[in-house]
VEXGU-587358 format. One line per 10 residues: number of its first residue (from 1); their letters; for each residue x, y, z of C-alpha. Coordinates in nm, 2 decimals, padded with zeros to 4 digits. Layout:
// VEXGU-587358
NUM	a	X Y Z; ...
This chain:
// VEXGU-587358
1	xxxxxxxxxx	02.87 01.03 -00.77; 02.99 01.38 -00.76; 02.87 01.57 -01.06; 02.67 01.27 -01.19; 02.30 01.24 -01.22; 02.15 00.95 -01.03; 02.01 00.67 -01.24; 01.82 00.38 -01.10; 01.99 00.15 -01.35; 02.26 00.08 -01.10
11	xxxxxxxxxx	01.99 -00.11 -00.91; 01.84 -00.31 -01.19; 01.78 -00.67 -01.09; 01.92 -00.93 -01.33; 01.87 -01.31 -01.31; 02.08 -01.55 -01.51; 01.87 -01.86 -01.45; 01.50 -01.94 -01.48; 01.27 -01.96 -01.18; 01.14 -02.27 -01.01
21	xxxxxxxxxx	00.79 -02.13 -00.95; 00.58 -01.82 -00.91; 00.73 -01.75 -00.57; 01.05 -01.66 -00.76; 00.87 -01.40 -00.98; 00.97 -01.04 -01.05; 00.73 -00.74 -01.03; 00.64 -00.54 -01.33; 00.36 -00.28 -01.37; 00.23 00.07 -01.42
31	xxxxxxxxxx	-00.08 00.28 -01.38; -00.28 00.05 -01.16; -00.17 -00.29 -01.29; 00.08 -00.53 -01.13; 00.23 -00.84 -01.29; 00.44 -01.12 -01.14; 00.67 -01.22 -01.42; 00.88 -01.54 -01.43; 01.02 -01.80 -01.67; 00.97 -02.16 -01.58
41	xxxxxxxxxx	01.08 -02.47 -01.78; 01.10 -02.26 -02.09; 00.76 -02.09 -02.05; 00.72 -01.72 -01.99; 00.44 -01.66 -01.73; 00.28 -01.37 -01.55; 00.00 -01.31 -01.31; -00.22 -01.00 -01.36; -00.37 -00.78 -01.09; -00.55 -00.45 -01.12
51	xxxxxxxxxx	-00.66 -00.22 -00.84; -01.04 -00.22 -00.78; -01.12 -00.58 -00.86; -01.33 -00.74 -00.59; -01.57 -01.04 -00.61; -01.89 -01.10 -00.41; -01.69 -01.21 -00.10; -01.46 -00.91 -00.12; -01.17 -01.13 -00.24; -00.91 -00.93 -00.44
61	xxxxxxxxxx	-00.87 -01.17 -00.73; -00.59 -01.20 -00.99; -00.72 -01.13 -01.34; -00.56 -01.45 -01.46; -00.23 -01.59 -01.56; -00.07 -01.57 -01.91; 00.17 -01.84 -02.04; 00.38 -01.77 -02.36; 00.57 -02.03 -02.55; 00.79 -01.99 -02.86
71	xxxxxxxxxx	00.85 -02.26 -03.12; 01.14 -02.33 -03.16; 01.21 -02.22 -02.81; 01.52 -02.02 -02.72; 01.43 -02.07 -02.35; 01.44 -02.45 -02.36; 01.69 -02.64 -02.14; 02.05 -02.56 -02.23; 01.98 -02.21 -02.34; 02.16 -01.89 -02.22
81	xxxxxxxxxx	01.91 -01.69 -02.02; 01.87 -01.34 -01.87; 01.58 -01.17 -01.70; 01.61 -00.81 -01.60; 01.39 -00.55 -01.43; 01.47 -00.23 -01.60; 01.38 00.03 -01.33; 01.44 00.34 -01.53; 01.21 00.23 -01.81; 00.97 00.04 -01.58
91	xxxxxxxxxx	00.96 -00.30 -01.77; 01.09 -00.65 -01.76; 01.32 -00.78 -02.04; 01.38 -01.15 -02.10; 01.65 -01.28 -02.33; 01.70 -01.64 -02.44; 01.96 -01.78 -02.67; 02.00 -02.14 -02.79; 02.23 -02.21 -03.08; 02.17 -01.95 -03.35
101	xxxxxxxxxx	01.83 -01.86 -03.22; 01.79 -01.56 -02.99; 01.48 -01.39 -02.86; 01.43 -01.07 -02.68; 01.10 -01.03 -02.49; 00.98 -00.71 -02.34; 00.68 -00.71 -02.10; 00.54 -00.37 -02.00; 00.23 -00.19 -01.88; 00.08 00.12 -02.03
111	xxxxxxxxxx	00.09 00.37 -01.74; -00.21 00.57 -01.88; -00.43 00.29 -02.01; -00.50 -00.05 -01.85; -00.31 -00.25 -02.11; -00.04 -00.51 -02.08; 00.19 -00.56 -02.37; 00.44 -00.83 -02.46; 00.68 -00.76 -02.75; 00.88 -01.05 -02.89
121	xxxxxxxxxx	01.17 -01.01 -03.13; 01.38 -01.30 -03.25; 01.68 -01.36 -03.47; 01.49 -01.61 -03.68; 01.12 -01.67 -03.74; 00.93 -01.84 -03.45; 00.57 -01.94 -03.38; 00.41 -01.80 -03.06; 00.14 -01.96 -02.85; -00.02 -01.76 -02.57
131	xxxxxxxxxx	-00.25 -01.92 -02.31; -00.49 -01.74 -02.08; -00.51 -01.96 -01.77; -00.79 -01.95 -01.52; -00.86 -02.14 -01.20; -01.21 -01.99 -01.17; -01.39 -02.19 -01.44; -01.62 -02.36 -01.18; -01.79 -02.24 -00.87; -01.58 -02.33 -00.57
141	xxxxxxxxxx	-01.63 -02.30 -00.19; -01.36 -02.13 00.02; -01.29 -02.35 00.32; -01.08 -02.33 00.63; -00.79 -02.08 00.63; -00.86 -02.00 00.26; -01.16 -01.79 00.38; -00.90 -01.54 00.52; -00.87 -01.41 00.16; -01.24 -01.30 00.19
151	xxxxxxxxxx	-01.44 -01.08 00.43; -01.58 -01.40 00.59; -01.24 -01.50 00.74; -01.33 -01.74 01.03; -01.71 -01.69 01.02; -01.88 -02.03 00.98; -02.08 -01.94 00.67; -02.04 -02.06 00.32; -01.82 -01.84 00.09; -01.87 -01.94 -00.27
161	xxxxxxxxxx	-01.63 -01.81 -00.54; -01.85 -01.80 -00.85; -01.70 -01.89 -01.18; -01.58 -01.64 -01.44; -01.71 -01.62 -01.80; -01.43 -01.71 -02.05; -01.46 -01.77 -02.42; -01.26 -01.76 -02.73; -01.37 -01.50 -02.98; -01.25 -01.40 -03.33
171	xxxxxxxxxx	-01.06 -01.12 -03.16; -00.90 -01.32 -02.88; -00.99 -01.46 -02.54; -01.26 -01.27 -02.36; -01.27 -01.31 -01.98; -01.47 -01.14 -01.71; -01.65 -01.18 -01.38; -01.97 -00.99 -01.30; -02.08 -00.97 -00.94; -02.42 -01.10 -00.85
181	xxxxxxxxxx	-02.67 -00.86 -00.70; -02.62 -01.01 -00.35; -02.27 -00.96 -00.21; -02.09 -00.93 00.12; -02.22 -00.57 00.13; -02.57 -00.70 00.19; -02.46 -00.93 00.46; -02.27 -00.65 00.64; -02.56 -00.42 00.62; -02.80 -00.68 00.77
191	xxxxxxxxxx	-02.55 -00.80 01.03; -02.49 -00.44 01.15; -02.86 -00.35 01.17; -02.84 -00.09 00.89; -03.12 -00.21 00.67; -03.34 00.09 00.74; -03.07 00.32 00.59; -02.95 00.07 00.32; -03.09 00.27 00.03; -02.86 00.57 00.14
201	xxxxxxxxxx	-02.54 00.36 00.16; -02.28 00.35 -00.11; -02.26 -00.01 -00.25; -01.96 -00.04 -00.48; -01.99 -00.42 -00.53; -02.32 -00.47 -00.69; -02.28 -00.50 -01.07; -01.90 -00.46 -01.04; -01.75 -00.63 -01.35; -01.38 -00.70 -01.40
211	xxxxxxxxxx	-01.19 -00.88 -01.67; -01.04 -00.82 -02.01; -00.94 -00.94 -02.36; -00.62 -01.11 -02.46; -00.55 -01.05 -02.82; -00.25 -01.04 -03.05; -00.16 -00.91 -03.39; -00.19 -01.20 -03.63; -00.30 -01.44 -03.36; -00.61 -01.67 -03.37
221	xxxxxxxxxx	-00.77 -01.91 -03.12; -00.63 -02.26 -03.12; -00.90 -02.48 -03.28; -00.83 -02.79 -03.08; -00.86 -02.59 -02.75; -01.05 -02.84 -02.53; -00.97 -02.66 -02.21; -00.88 -02.98 -02.03; -00.79 -02.93 -01.66; -00.43 -02.90 -01.57
231	xxxxxxxxxx	-00.25 -02.82 -01.25; -00.01 -02.55 -01.14; 00.12 -02.54 -00.78; -00.17 -02.70 -00.61; -00.46 -02.57 -00.81; -00.65 -02.70 -01.12; -00.68 -02.46 -01.41; -00.79 -02.45 -01.77; -00.61 -02.29 -02.07; -00.76 -02.08 -02.35
241	xxxxxxxxxx	-00.50 -02.05 -02.62; -00.41 -01.82 -02.91; -00.14 -01.90 -03.17; 00.03 -01.69 -03.43; -00.10 -01.73 -03.78; 00.25 -01.79 -03.91; 00.61 -01.79 -03.79; 00.76 -01.44 -03.76; 01.06 -01.26 -03.61; 00.82 -01.01 -03.44
251	xxxxxxxxxx	00.51 -01.09 -03.23; 00.30 -00.87 -03.01; 00.04 -00.97 -02.74; -00.19 -00.74 -02.56; -00.41 -00.79 -02.26; -00.67 -00.51 -02.23; -00.81 -00.49 -01.87; -01.14 -00.33 -01.77; -01.31 -00.27 -01.43; -01.64 -00.09 -01.40
261	xxxxxxxxxx	-01.97 -00.09 -01.21; -02.23 -00.10 -01.49; -02.60 -00.16 -01.54; -02.54 -00.46 -01.76; -02.27 -00.66 -01.92; -02.31 -00.50 -02.26; -02.22 -00.17 -02.12; -01.91 -00.32 -01.96; -01.81 -00.47 -02.30; -01.85 -00.14 -02.47
271	xxxxxxxxxx	-01.61 00.01 -02.22; -01.36 -00.27 -02.29; -01.39 -00.21 -02.67; -01.32 00.16 -02.61; -01.00 00.08 -02.41; -00.88 -00.15 -02.70; -00.96 00.11 -02.96; -00.79 00.39 -02.78; -00.48 00.17 -02.72; -00.45 00.08 -03.09
281	xxxxxxxxxx	-00.49 00.44 -03.19; -00.22 00.55 -02.95; 00.02 00.29 -03.09; 00.39 00.36 -03.02; 00.31 00.70 -02.86; 00.17 00.50 -02.56; 00.51 00.34 -02.52; 00.70 00.67 -02.53; 00.46 00.83 -02.28; 00.51 00.54 -02.04
291	xxxxxxxxxx	00.89 00.57 -02.07; 00.86 00.94 -02.00; 00.65 00.88 -01.70; 00.90 00.64 -01.54; 01.18 00.87 -01.62; 01.02 01.16 -01.44; 00.92 00.93 -01.15; 01.29 00.85 -01.08; 01.39 01.21 -01.13; 01.17 01.32 -00.84
301	xxxxxxxxxx	01.38 01.16 -00.56; 01.62 00.89 -00.45; 01.84 00.75 -00.18; 02.15 00.57 -00.31; 02.38 00.40 -00.06; 02.74 00.32 -00.15; 02.63 00.36 -00.51; 02.98 00.38 -00.65; 03.08 00.05 -00.48; 02.81 -00.21 -00.58
311	xxxxxxxxxx	02.82 -00.51 -00.35; 02.52 -00.73 -00.33; 02.66 -00.90 -00.02; 02.67 -00.57 00.17; 02.37 -00.52 00.39; 02.40 -00.14 00.36; 02.41 -00.16 -00.02; 02.11 -00.39 -00.01; 01.92 -00.12 00.19; 01.98 00.13 -00.09
321	xxxxxxxxxx	01.88 -00.10 -00.37; 01.58 -00.24 -00.20; 01.45 00.11 -00.12; 01.44 00.17 -00.50; 01.29 -00.17 -00.58; 01.01 -00.11 -00.33; 00.95 00.24 -00.46; 00.91 00.09 -00.80; 00.64 -00.15 -00.67; 00.46 00.15 -00.51
331	xxxxxxxxxx	00.47 00.34 -00.84; 00.29 00.05 -01.02; -00.04 00.16 -00.84; 00.01 00.54 -00.89; -00.34 00.57 -01.05; -00.52 00.30 -00.85; -00.89 00.31 -00.79; -00.81 00.17 -00.44; -00.49 00.22 -00.24; -00.20 -00.02 -00.26
341	xxxxxxxxxx	-00.29 -00.30 -00.01; -00.05 -00.36 00.28; -00.08 -00.73 00.25; 00.07 -00.79 -00.09; -00.03 -00.50 -00.30; -00.06 -00.60 -00.66; 00.21 -00.87 -00.64; 00.09 -01.17 -00.45; 00.15 -01.52 -00.59; 00.06 -01.88 -00.52
351	xxxxxxxxxx	00.03 -01.91 -00.14; 00.18 -02.25 -00.13; 00.52 -02.08 -00.19; 00.46 -01.86 00.12; 00.34 -02.15 00.34; 00.35 -02.50 00.21; 00.03 -02.59 00.39; -00.16 -02.32 00.21; -00.27 -02.51 -00.10; -00.50 -02.24 -00.21
361	xxxxxxxxxx	-00.56 -02.04 -00.53; -00.34 -01.75 -00.65; -00.61 -01.52 -00.53; -00.53 -01.58 -00.17; -00.38 -01.33 00.08; -00.43 -01.33 00.46; -00.63 -01.04 00.61; -00.86 -01.02 00.31; -00.88 -00.85 -00.02; -01.12 -00.56 00.02
371	xxxxxxxxxx	-01.06 -00.52 00.40; -00.83 -00.24 00.50; -00.63 -00.19 00.82; -00.55 00.18 00.86; -00.23 00.15 01.08; -00.08 -00.08 00.81; -00.19 00.14 00.52; -00.04 00.45 00.68; 00.31 00.29 00.65; 00.25 00.22 00.28
381	xxxxxxxxxx	00.17 00.59 00.20; 00.39 00.77 00.45; 00.71 00.75 00.24; 00.55 00.93 -00.04; 00.58 01.27 00.13; 00.96 01.29 00.14; 00.99 01.10 -00.19; 00.78 01.37 -00.35; 00.52 01.12 -00.49; 00.24 01.35 -00.38
391	xxxxxxxxxx	00.00 01.27 -00.67; 00.02 00.90 -00.60; -00.12 00.95 -00.25; -00.46 01.02 -00.40; -00.59 00.65 -00.40; -00.55 00.64 -00.02; -00.71 00.97 00.04; -01.00 00.89 -00.20; -01.05 00.56 -00.01; -01.17 00.76 00.29
401	xxxxxxxxxx	-01.34 01.03 00.08; -01.56 00.77 -00.10; -01.65 00.59 00.22; -01.72 00.91 00.41; -02.10 00.90 00.35; -02.13 00.55 00.49; -01.93 00.63 00.79; -02.14 00.94 00.87; -02.47 00.75 00.81; -02.37 00.47 01.05
411	xxxxxxxxxx	-02.29 00.73 01.32; -02.62 00.91 01.28; -02.81 00.58 01.28; -02.66 00.43 01.59; -02.60 00.74 01.81; -02.80 01.03 01.66; -02.51 01.27 01.63; -02.27 01.38 01.36; -01.92 01.28 01.25; -01.76 00.99 01.07
421	xxxxxxxxxx	-01.69 00.67 01.26; -01.43 00.48 01.07; -01.34 00.16 01.24; -01.02 -00.05 01.22; -01.04 -00.36 00.99; -01.29 -00.19 00.76; -01.45 -00.30 00.43; -01.35 -00.07 00.15; -01.71 00.07 00.15; -01.66 00.21 00.50
431	xxxxxxxxxx	-01.83 -00.04 00.73; -01.67 -00.28 00.98; -01.54 -00.60 00.84; -01.80 -00.88 00.85; -01.59 -01.12 01.06; -01.42 -00.86 01.28; -01.75 -00.70 01.38; -01.83 -01.01 01.58; -02.10 -01.26 01.50; -02.15 -01.39 01.85
441	xxxxxxxxxx	-02.26 -01.07 02.03; -02.46 -01.01 02.35; -02.81 -00.91 02.25; -02.79 -00.57 02.41; -02.44 -00.48 02.29; -02.41 -00.15 02.10; -02.46 -00.23 01.73; -02.23 00.05 01.64; -01.93 -00.12 01.80; -01.71 -00.41 01.70
451	xxxxxxxxxx	-01.74 -00.69 01.95; -01.37 -00.76 01.92; -01.10 -00.75 02.20; -00.84 -00.60 01.96; -01.06 -00.35 01.77; -01.32 -00.23 02.01; -01.33 00.15 02.04; -01.05 00.18 01.79; -01.14 00.46 01.55; -00.87 00.71 01.59
461	xxxxxxxxxx	-00.67 00.56 01.30; -00.87 00.79 01.06; -00.69 01.08 01.22; -00.36 00.95 01.09; -00.48 01.00 00.73; -00.64 01.34 00.81; -00.29 01.44 00.94; -00.13 01.29 00.62; -00.35 01.50 00.40; -00.26 01.81 00.60
471	xxxxxxxxxx	00.11 01.71 00.58; 00.07 01.69 00.20; -00.06 02.05 00.21; 00.24 02.16 00.42; 00.48 02.00 00.17; 00.31 02.12 -00.15; 00.08 02.41 -00.07; -00.17 02.24 -00.29; -00.55 02.26 -00.26; -00.70 02.01 -00.01
481	xxxxxxxxxx	-01.04 02.17 00.00; -01.19 01.84 -00.13; -01.08 01.66 00.18; -01.16 01.93 00.45; -01.52 01.79 00.50; -01.36 01.45 00.56; -01.11 01.58 00.81; -01.37 01.79 00.99; -01.61 01.50 01.01; -01.35 01.27 01.17
491	xxxxxxxxxx	-01.27 01.54 01.43; -01.64 01.61 01.49; -01.70 01.24 01.57; -01.47 01.24 01.87; -01.60 01.58 01.99; -01.96 01.48 01.97; -01.94 01.11 02.05; -01.75 01.14 02.37; -01.98 01.41 02.49; -02.27 01.18 02.40
501	xxxxxxxxxx	-02.12 00.89 02.60; -02.04 01.12 02.90; -02.40 01.24 02.89; -02.53 00.88 02.90; -02.36 00.82 03.23; -02.34 01.16 03.39; -02.50 01.50 03.41; -02.17 01.65 03.28; -02.04 01.60 02.93; -01.69 01.73 03.01
511	xxxxxxxxxx	-01.45 01.68 03.30; -01.38 01.94 03.57; -01.12 02.12 03.34; -01.36 02.14 03.05; -01.19 01.86 02.86; -01.34 01.56 02.68; -01.34 01.23 02.86; -01.21 01.00 02.59; -01.34 00.68 02.75; -01.38 00.40 02.65
521	xxxxxxxxxx	-01.09 00.43 02.40; -00.80 00.24 02.27; -00.43 00.31 02.22; -00.37 00.12 01.90; -00.48 -00.24 01.94; -00.26 -00.27 02.25; -00.40 -00.07 02.55; -00.77 -00.15 02.57; -01.06 00.02 02.74; -00.83 00.32 02.76
531	xxxxxxxxxx	-00.90 00.65 02.93; -00.76 00.94 02.73; -00.55 00.73 02.49; -00.23 00.90 02.38; -00.29 00.80 02.02; -00.63 00.97 02.02; -00.50 01.28 02.21; -00.20 01.31 01.97; -00.42 01.27 01.67; -00.67 01.52 01.77
541	xxxxxxxxxx	-00.42 01.78 01.88; -00.21 01.74 01.56; -00.50 01.76 01.32; -00.68 02.05 01.49; -00.35 02.25 01.52; -00.30 02.21 01.15; -00.66 02.30 01.06; -00.64 02.61 01.27; -00.32 02.72 01.09; -00.47 02.68 00.74
551	xxxxxxxxxx	-00.45 03.01 00.54; -00.74 03.24 00.59; -00.83 03.26 00.22; -00.91 02.89 00.23; -01.12 02.88 00.55; -01.43 03.06 00.67; -01.36 03.22 01.01; -01.66 03.04 01.17; -01.48 02.71 01.10; -01.16 02.83 01.26
561	xxxxxxxxxx	-01.36 02.95 01.57; -01.52 02.60 01.59; -01.18 02.42 01.56; -01.03 02.64 01.83; -01.31 02.55 02.07; -01.27 02.18 01.99; -00.89 02.21 02.04; -00.95 02.36 02.39; -01.15 02.05 02.48; -00.87 01.80 02.40
571	xxxxxxxxxx	-00.72 01.66 02.72; -00.34 01.66 02.77; -00.09 01.37 02.74; -00.03 01.15 03.04; 00.31 01.06 03.17; 00.45 00.80 03.40; 00.78 00.71 03.56; 00.95 00.39 03.43; 01.28 00.28 03.58; 01.33 00.62 03.74
581	xxxxxxxxxx	01.27 00.82 03.42; 00.97 01.03 03.30; 00.81 00.87 03.00; 00.50 00.91 02.78; 00.22 00.69 02.90; 00.00 00.51 02.65; -00.31 00.65 02.82; -00.42 00.79 03.16; -00.55 00.44 03.24; -00.65 00.12 03.07
591	xxxxxxxxxx	-00.80 -00.22 03.16; -00.57 -00.46 02.97; -00.29 -00.50 02.72; -00.40 -00.69 02.40; -00.14 -00.65 02.13; 00.23 -00.56 02.08; 00.24 -00.21 01.94; 00.41 00.09 02.11; 00.14 00.36 02.10; 00.31 00.56 02.37
601	xxxxxxxxxx	00.56 00.67 02.09; 00.29 00.76 01.83; 00.34 01.13 01.93; 00.69 01.07 01.78; 00.56 00.90 01.47; 00.33 00.96 01.29; 00.24 01.28 01.47; 00.58 01.44 01.50; 00.52 01.61 01.84; 00.85 01.49 01.98
611	xxxxxxxxxx	01.18 01.46 01.80; 01.50 01.63 01.69; 01.47 02.01 01.74; 01.17 01.99 01.97; 01.11 02.03 02.34; 01.13 01.74 02.58; 01.31 01.51 02.35; 01.46 01.33 02.65; 01.11 01.23 02.76; 01.05 01.05 02.43
621	xxxxxxxxxx	01.40 00.90 02.44; 01.33 00.77 02.79; 01.01 00.61 02.67; 01.21 00.41 02.41; 01.49 00.32 02.65; 01.31 00.26 02.98; 00.94 00.18 02.93; 00.95 -00.19 03.00; 00.63 -00.25 02.80; 00.77 -00.07 02.50
631	xxxxxxxxxx	01.09 -00.27 02.54; 00.90 -00.60 02.54; 00.71 -00.50 02.22; 01.02 -00.40 02.02; 01.03 -00.57 01.68; 01.15 -00.49 01.32; 00.92 -00.71 01.11; 00.61 -00.61 00.92; 00.42 -00.30 01.06; 00.65 -00.24 01.36
641	xxxxxxxxxx	00.79 00.11 01.33; 01.08 00.09 01.58; 01.33 00.20 01.31; 01.12 00.52 01.26; 01.10 00.59 01.63; 01.48 00.56 01.67; 01.55 00.78 01.36; 01.32 01.06 01.49; 01.48 01.04 01.83; 01.83 01.07 01.69
651	xxxxxxxxxx	01.94 00.73 01.80; 02.18 00.66 01.51; 02.31 00.32 01.61; 01.97 00.17 01.68; 01.81 00.33 01.37; 02.08 00.20 01.14; 02.06 -00.15 01.28; 01.68 -00.17 01.26; 01.67 -00.01 00.91; 01.92 -00.28 00.79
661	xxxxxxxxxx	01.69 -00.55 00.93; 01.39 -00.38 00.76; 01.54 -00.33 00.41; 01.81 -00.59 00.37; 01.73 -00.87 00.13; 01.41 -01.06 00.21; 01.56 -01.41 00.16; 01.33 -01.46 -00.14; 01.45 -01.44 -00.50; 01.31 -01.09 -00.54
671	xxxxxxxxxx	01.48 -00.91 -00.25; 01.20 -00.67 -00.18; 00.94 -00.94 -00.14; 00.95 -00.93 00.24; 00.72 -01.12 00.48; 00.49 -01.27 00.56; 00.56 -01.11 00.90; 00.22 -01.05 01.06; 00.05 -01.02 00.72; 00.15 -01.16 00.38
681	xxxxxxxxxx	00.40 -01.16 00.10; 00.51 -00.92 -00.03; 00.46 -00.73 00.30; 00.41 -00.37 00.19; 00.39 -00.21 00.54; 00.73 -00.38 00.60; 00.88 -00.21 00.30; 00.70 00.12 00.36; 00.81 00.15 00.72; 01.17 00.07 00.60
691	xxxxxxxxxx	01.15 00.35 00.35; 01.02 00.60 00.61; 01.29 00.51 00.86; 01.57 00.56 00.60; 01.43 00.89 00.50; 01.40 01.00 00.87; 01.76 00.90 00.93; 01.86 01.14 00.66; 01.63 01.44 00.68; 01.38 01.57 00.94
701	xxxxxxxxxx	01.19 01.89 00.95; 01.05 02.10 01.23; 00.86 02.43 01.14; 01.10 02.59 00.90; 01.42 02.40 01.00; 01.56 02.12 00.79; 01.78 01.88 00.98; 02.03 01.68 00.78; 02.18 01.35 00.90; 01.99 01.35 01.24
711	xxxxxxxxxx	02.05 00.97 01.27; 02.29 00.89 00.99; 02.60 00.68 01.03; 02.89 00.88 00.88; 03.04 00.57 00.73; 02.73 00.53 00.50; 02.81 00.71 00.18; 02.49 00.84 00.03; 02.36 01.03 -00.27; 02.01 01.17 -00.21
721	xxxxxxxxxx	01.73 01.38 -00.33; 01.43 01.42 -00.10; 01.14 01.66 -00.05; 01.07 01.89 00.25; 00.78 02.11 00.35; 00.70 02.44 00.17; 00.78 02.31 -00.18; 01.14 02.24 -00.10; 01.38 01.99 -00.25; 01.71 01.90 -00.08
731	xxxxxxxxxx	01.98 01.72 -00.28; 02.32 01.62 -00.15; 02.61 01.37 -00.13; 02.78 01.25 00.18; 03.12 01.09 00.12; 03.34 00.95 00.40; 03.17 01.17 00.66; 03.18 01.49 00.46; 02.90 01.66 00.28; 03.06 01.72 -00.06
741	xxxxxxxxxx	02.75 01.85 -00.24; 02.44 02.03 -00.13; 02.17 02.18 -00.35; 01.85 02.33 -00.19; 01.56 02.44 -00.41; 01.45 02.71 -00.37; 01.78 02.86 -00.27; 01.61 03.08 -00.01; 01.55 02.77 00.20; 01.93 02.70 00.23
751	xxxxxxxxxx	01.94 02.92 00.54; 01.71 02.67 00.71; 01.95 02.38 00.68; 02.10 02.24 01.00; 02.37 01.98 00.96; 02.39 01.73 01.25; 02.58 01.43 01.37; 02.93 01.60 01.33; 02.91 01.58 00.95; 03.16 01.81 00.78
761	xx	03.06 02.03 00.50; 03.30 02.13 00.23
């Protein structure tokens, strides 16, 4: 690709046959909306999801399914068919031809307004019928494993999904769901003995209303629309149809989506009307702005493998294509109210096509809809640093920012000190998940703790996002003052809480060296009842060191003095000998092993304290090679980050093999729909960890140094553009083991480039 400008079009996915079911769908989206698009038995269908929709049970529901049929139909049996994901433009195009009739259908989402648009152009006049299909027209109880889609999970309580409101109007089909006053929020507050502070807690579920309007130019409701029950996959649904007034060569259908927490339904409807009005005023300008947005999105960064030799059967080529496909999926929630969820994002589909025994509604995903797992979420947003997608990290940072008040209130209520206690498996309003908190608890058990063998004392995961915010600052130099109270509060919690605990059992609040006694703690979910967990120590050191180094003009000196004092109280890492080699220990001591993570390597990733160009690299490499517990827990699926560890340690062969396993075709029709792994399909922490690993194989940074090809196989030809700290962009092309092009912006950073792995440079 020497001299050529990268274009994602080389990775467009094109299908020549229709799909059997929704499990063979293709993602499409923009802004904060995701669609699953497929054509089945001549019908064009798509599911709709939008960030921020949660029902009373904290299920993350689809906003419905749309079915489009043309008469006469160029997609009927015997037609010529093509469906293509146009990456550069961000939309799906469907072409059908039967005899002399040909139709071109474009499905796209306005990046700047919550509007889905379908444009149909045909060679001769056709009629169009569009159906809004809903499986939520009656109240229904979630039972058994289907409760895993809600915050109830396995708790033996009734979880009722209340019906939506759907009606045909003169303007189209109006559909919405307004949460009742009583939601899972109220149950969580009562369960966790927070009623006395309830009025001070943020409740984002009460009065939350989500839905929209399906309407089309020159389309009217079908008069004989009786809404009889039909069945798709394993679930009953009802249809609400619109039809074109007359046959035409051009048809347009819009679905206007709206989510808001309002005092009443009329206020919500006014908001929906405003969206529709603004969209209609914008007209074709909205389309052009969306195309421009996707164009600049792809111009920011890329990693293209063997791009001049397309071979869909090559695992290495698949890695390059699927990296772009997954980045497209992440871009569809750039402006999300909530972060992209690790367990499916915006692109889940009928669960029966994930597991044939899961005869549940399309709203289902394991591990809940409004419940977040920080270690998994970190892998979804980690790739955005080197890909330069800094602005789109905001939904994840705002997740913690919005929940900060609740996390601080619970700390003060339970223990009487300051700081934010963010637990693992947390509701999006900042309190522990209803099921994971533990419903069968000893009467005298601390109400501030989760009674859960995996999650007890696991609250250092918030430090990973504090560090990510500080990393964003290192990359961009941008203002992070909004998030400094969040970061400070997370650090304060550990400093104050562990002195509080020590004071409850001893006359001394620090050890003999003046250090915190971080007990009880947890090294990920694996090493439980830990003493000075390595993940906690690494997180606190990394975050405090970055805080202390912030520019003086941004920080009051009294703050820096406080952070320096807190830093001095952090205990050191622990080490142990394994198979005759010094290795990083997961903690100084622990009671049991509960899960299968490798937290002893978290100082390698996410915290970057060991790696290429840093001291004691051999100790970290020994931990990977000789720690028998780490060896036992090696894995490539889902949230496992072994590929990232190997890349950061410069283990080229292992990193390449694991990255191929991560990013090669999923085995599903859409090759970046990985999973379910430990979670669900499409598994976003699977794709995110794959992206991070590939980036780290290619470029790593330590202080001012930029290391190229630290774990890169020389036989992998690559064209790349990635971001580095201090507002730096590195572009290059490696061909047959030789770096034939290198561009560093700004040019002054070129002196900091270090080329590794015996790569030649022309």
